[in-house]
C-alpha positions, 0 to 999 in steps of 0.5 A, spaced: 482 534 426 487 528 424 493 530 428 488 531 434 485 524 433 492 521 432 495 524 438 489 521 442 490 514 439 497 514 441 496 517 448 491 511 449 497 506 447 500 509 454 494 510 458 494 503 462 502 505 464 500 512 466 495 510 470 499 505 473 505 510 475 500 515 477 496 510 482 502 508 485 504 515 486 498 517 489 495 511 492 488 513 489 485 511 483 480 517 482 486 522 483 490 517 478 485 518 473 485 526 474 493 526 473 492 522 467 487 526 464 491 532 466 497 529 462 493 528 456 491 535 456 498 537 456 499 533 450 493 536 447 496 543 448 503 541 446 502 536 440 505 530 439 509 532 433 516 533 434 516 528 441 521 523 439 519 518 445 512 519 447 512 514 452 518 517 456 515 524 455 508 522 458 511 518 464 515 525 465 509 529 465 505 525 469 510 524 474 511 532 475 503 532 475 503 527 481 509 530 484 505 537 484 499 533 487 503 530 493 506 536 495 500 540 495 497 534 499 503 535 504 503 543 504 495 542 507 498 536 511 492 532 508 491 524 508 491 522 501 484 522 498 480 517 502 475 513 498 469 510 502 470 502 503 464 498 500 461 493 505 462 488 500 469 488 496 474 494 494 470 497 488 470 496 481 473 490 478 479 494 475 480 497 481 481 490 485 485 488 480 490 494 480 490 493 488 492 486 488 498 487 483 500 493 487 499 490 494 496 494 499 502 494 504 506 497 499 501 503 498 500 504 505 508 504 506 508 509 500 503 514 503 509 515 509 514 517 504 516 524 502 513 527 495 520 526 492 522 520 495 515 517 493 516 519 486 524 517 485 522 510 488 516 509 484 519 511 477 526 507 479 524 501 483 517 499 480 518 502 473 525 502 471 526 509 469 533 511 469 536 516 475 538 521 469 531 521 467 528 522 474 532 527 476 529 533 472 522 531 475 524 531 482 529 537 481 535 534 483 542 531 480 542 524 478 547 522 484 542 526 489 536 522 486 539 516 487 540 517 494 533 519 494 531 513 492 535 509 496 533 512 502 526 511 500 527 503 498 530 503 506 523 505 508 519 501 504 523 494 506 524 496 513 529 492 517 527 486 520 528 485 528 528 477 528 532 472 524 530 471 516 528 463 518 523 466 524 520 471 520 518 466 514 515 462 520 511 468 523 509 469 516 506 462 515 502 462 521 499 469 520 498 467 513 494 461 515 490 466 520 488 471 515 486 465 510 481 462 515 479 469 517 477 470 510 474 463 509 470 463 516 474 457 517 473 456 525 477 450 525 482 453 521 482 459 526 482 454 532 488 450 529 492 457 528 491 460 535 494 458 542 488 455 547 489 461 551 490 466 546 488 473 547 485 478 543 486 486 545 483 491 541 483 499 541 475 501 542 475 504 535 476 498 532 470 494 535 463 494 534 459 497 540 458 492 546 464 488 544 470 487 549 476 490 548 480 484 551 478 477 550 481 471 552 481 463 550 481 461 543 474 459 543 472 466 545 477 469 540 474 465 534 467 468 536 470 475 536 473 474 529 467 480 527 473 484 529 476 482 523 470 480 519 469 482 512 475 486 513 480 480 512 479 481 505 482 488 505 488 485 509 495 483 507 501 481 511 507 487 512 513 488 517 510 492 523 516 494 528 520 489 525 516 483 525 510 480 521 504 483 522 497 485 518 495 491 515 488 492 513 487 497 508 481 498 504 482 501 497 489 501 499 488 506 505 490 504 512 484 502 517 487 497 522 494 494 524 494 487 527 500 485 531 500 478 533 505 474 538 507 468 535 509 462 540 511 455 538 507 456 531 501 459 534 498 465 535 499 466 543 496 474 542 494 479 537 492 486 538 488 490 533 490 498 533 486 503 530 487 509 534 490 514 529 496 516 533 498 509 535 498 507 527 502 513 525 507 511 531 508 504 528 514 503 523 511 499 517 514 496 511 513 491 506 515 484 507 521 483 502 519 478 496 526 475 497 523 472 504 517 469 501 512 475 501 507 477 496 
């Protein structure tokens, strides 16, 4: 019993990191908890005696568990397990903090990677695990694993189609729009919208009776219910190479906003909710080097 208790105590010292790794790999807090529990069961069966570096061993095991789950998901052609968005917030406080630390846009983009790409990228780029330790997990050589992570990194960060200075200016405008939307700041919204601004939206994004197209800043502001409480689930991202917005309750893509910024104001924006259109978008995170969060 003492040995079991000792293993459990040592495992608990690593639980937080293991859950962080699993959440980034799987994108679902519930699935992450399942992966961590399976990792504990494997440790319990194996025993901690004789494991020189328990942290590395546990990271390897949870990564293999996650990879199996990702491959199973891909084989069934399923989306990640989707938690139903709550009307007022993301869920438990620890889940909200985890989302904030990971970033909604990153989780959305990671969902678009292949299983091995995602594991290699998460372990190396987010948790600094050496390639020679990742290679056995994904069943590749270290050199091939490095290429795998490099390919994933390119997908995650994308390729802007506008100069860096313009990208930064776009982001400032879009961030101001999101901040005003979250706060219900009508004056702030009017300040960031062009007088003749246009809002277009897929019918799936709209409540019944709301028109698909609205023209004029005042009318657009009145129709901010299109974003409404969803603004708290929004984060700027790279959308087809320019600054856009992903709306992702609990890290699950729901909507994408594609703004057109002209002379420091939003001249138009489109709300995309159709699954086929969402799948066709090239989504990436905004590189922190460019000032993105």
